[in-house]
C-alpha positions, 0 to 999 in steps of 0.5 A: 498500500502506498502512502499519499502525499497528504501523508507525509504532509501530515507526517512533515506537519506533525515532526515540526509540531514535535520540534517547536513543541520542544525547542519551545519548552529548552526555551521556558527551562532556560527562563524558569533557571534564568540559564545562561543564553547559547545556540539552540541546536536540535532536538535529542542532538542538540548541538552535536551536529555543529560541532566539527573535528576540533568542537574547543574552537566551535565554543571560541566562536559560540563565547564571542556571540553569547559570552564565556558563560553559555548554554548547549544540549550536548544530545539531550543533557543540558551543560554550561559551556566555561571559556576563559580563565576568569570563568572557569575560575569563577566556577571552578575554584571559586565554587568548587564544592559545588561545581565539583561533581561527576556525572555518568560516563558510559565512556568510562564505564571500564572503570564502574563508578570507581576511583578518582575519575569518574566517583562523584564529589562526596566524603568518599572522593575526598578521602580518596583523593587526598589521600592519594596527593598526599603519598605523592607528595612525600616520594622522591620523585627524581629516584623514579624518574632518574631510574626509568630515565637511565633506560630510556637514554640506553634505548635511543643509543642502541638506535644508533642513528635509526628513525624511531617513534618518539611517542611510543618510546616515552609513553613506555617510560612514562607509563613505566614511571606511575607503574613504578610508583603504584607497584614499587617495580618497572616492567621491561618494555617486552613484557606481554602484559605492560605491551598489551596493557600501553597497546591497549591504552594507546588504541582507546584514547584513539577512537576515544576522538571518534566514540565520545559522543557515547558520554552525551547520546548512550542509547548509541552504544552499538556503533561500530565506533563506541564499541570497539571504544569500550572493547579498547579500555575493557583491555586496558583494565584487563592489563592494570588487574593482571600486573595487579593480581601479580602484585597482590600476591607478594602483599606484604602488611607491614611493606609498603612496595608503592602507592598500591600496597599504599592503598590496600594498607588501608583495606587492611585498615577498615578491616580492623575499625569497619572504615570505610575509606577503601576498598579493592574496587576502589585500589583497580579504578584509581590504579588503572586512572592514575595508570591512564592519566598519569601516562599518557598526558605526560607522553603527549606533553614532551611528544609535544614538545619534541615537535616545536623543538624540532620545527622551531632550532633557534628555541632547541639551541639557545635551550640545549646552551643554558643547559650546557652553561648551567649543568655543564658535560659531565651530570645531568640534570637535576631539579635543584638546577631549575631556579638556573635556568628560567629558558628552559622552563620557560620553554616547557610552558610554552609547551603546555600553552601551545597545544594543551593535551585536555582541551576540555575539562572531563564533565563535571556535574553541579552539586547545588544550585550556583549563581555565577554572572547574574546566572543560575546554574540548577543543580544537577547541570552538567558543567564543563570547562573548555582549556582551549579558550584560555590558553589560546586567547590573544588578549593575553598570548599575542598570536597564541599560535605561534611557539614564542617561549619568551612569553614567560620571561620577565625583562629581569630574564627571570620565569614570568607568573602567569595568573591564567597559566593552569594546564593542571586544571584548578578547584576540587578536581585539579590534576592530583600528579601534578607533583609528578607530572611536573617534575617529569616532563623538566627531568625527561625534556631537560635530559634528553636535550642535553645529551643528545641531539635529534633530528627528523629522518633522510627524505621526511618532513615534520607534519603540520602542529594540529593534533587530532582532539579527543581524551588527549589531544594526540600530535601527529606522527612523526619519527626522529633520530637522535645522535649523542651530543660531543 
């Protein structure tokens, strides 16, 4: 039986009416809560079809029209977007207790709601986060990093000047650093469990740019890219769990080999005192979270750094000259050298600014009503910060896409503090591993640049410094060659 023209017309009228009513309902909802204005988007999918491959840039355009705090529908979820340092500070820091909740994120389903990444803002989250930060702050971080840098330098020397993938080499090192902190010992690069772990999270990070839609339209879980992402994260979780289970067999209540043992000590104390700081699922969730975030983001910063130094040889030469003058040739750079290496520190800051590896915050959730800049953001509303809008703000950083370390040097030649420079975010969900990441990036970058001269393989051309937006803003692939400095 064929449908008539009248049937199609009737259906079109119905669909238009439903769409109009949905838009009217959204408008009334915004008026009711005095939410910030923003682009309308479409029914069901919201603004998702309007976002290009770099949504942070689209959000910056909308901020010019609607203001630095605006509202969008991400799928069916009302989301307030924060652009610029002042807006992010006023919500995430000054009203941190009201803005640090965590909505359900299907893409992180492998964590089963455990660990400080996806846990909601409550007493348990605060106590676990405080415990982890306190443990990391007391570590002899330099010792952990030096041991792994030795292995990385040996790996590079064995390449004998042949091309290698810089990101893969550095990623293995940063994974081993966080692994040693968690478990008290490093993994050999060719260990099957270690290789499975690295391959799984590399695959997951790569897929995240295609499958992030699942966080906003969870009913699309069946799409191939969403299923592949879920499989990749589950493989990563299983790889961490295998290492954790082997480690668990050697556990001794009176010995602390790493952060994992420290958390397991708390489980024993909980059993005795009926406390609730950790259970073993919390340990697994935090190990998975720290492995992923503590290795890939640092490796991404260092990979961007190598790409910029190869692209700007004058900067690299000046950095090497400063290292040679301050450190000399008989030893390696140490953390104690930092005050005497202003250009080196400024270069590392500019690397983090120029292509920030976290364009967006992981979504937050308002735990109570938030009044900010004349608006009312109701409890339960999703919040996202566009960090890209801080580091690419033309009024703060003229010609923001140019790589200029001297932005961070004052008239006296000292490192200049810039209030809006927050590569580790701020507030109650800022990066808990900042105390580890900062020295790690400094020691790996300075040691490699001090010991080797890097260049592009013959016949190859460096890619443009344009990355792929996903869970981490990843640099394009490139190979390097290295030879020891004389």
